[in-house]
N, C-alpha and C positions, 0 to 999 in steps of 0.2 A: 503493499500501500504506500510504503514510504517513496518507491520510485514513480508514482503517479503525480506528474508535475501538477502544480496549482495551474488551475484554470481548465482541467481536462477531468473526465469522469470515464470509467470502465462499467460496463454492466458486470453483475455477479458473472454471467457465462462467460465475457470476454475475460475477465480476471482469472476464472477458472480455466480456460483454455490456456492462456499464457503461463499458468503454474501447473499444467498437466494435472488438473484436480476437478473437482466437482462444484457446481454453484453453490448448493447447500453447504459445503465445506467452506467457501469463502464467506456465506452468509455468518456460519458458526463461529468462525475467525473474527468478523467484524463484531458480533454480538458479544464475544469474550474479550475485546479490546479494553484493557483497563485505563488507556489513556487515549480517547478517539481524537482529542485535538492535537495531540502530537504525532499520533499515527493516524494519518487522515482518512479514516474509513468512510467520511461522508462523500468521498470521491467515488464510492462505489454504488450504482444505482441499479434498481431493475430495469428491465427491458421496456415495460410500458408506464412505470411511475418512478416516483423517486426513491421507492424502497423503504427499508427501517433505518433505525439509526441507534445503535446501543441496545439492541433487542427491544425497541418500541417501534410502532408504526402509526403513532398518532401522538397529539399533545405536544407539550413544550419541547420535546425532544426532536420531534419532526421539524417544528418550527426553528430549530436551532440549525438542523441540517440544511433547510431551506434558505436560513440567513447565510450560512456559511457558502453554499454555492452560488448566492446572488452576489455576495461579496467578492468570489473568485470569478465572477461572470460569465458563469456556466448554466446558470439556471435556466432551462429552455422553457418554451411555451408548452411543450408536451407534459411538463410536470405541474403545471398550475391547477388549482383546483384539487390537487391532492390532500 
């Protein structure tokens, strides 16, 4: 995750392919990440939505993920309304 540059996102599937792993394993690693602002798991998104963040799929945690992606200039229109 630290290799994903600021301003870039990968889907869980794309990250899994790059790691020769499974998308669910990538999601599990993101969920288990104890320092999500240092290890930027907010840059991993679902194919059709923003995905989760720190094991959550709604609420303030997702608002933080959306803020971080907006701040990095990568929050695309396809993620609005999530």
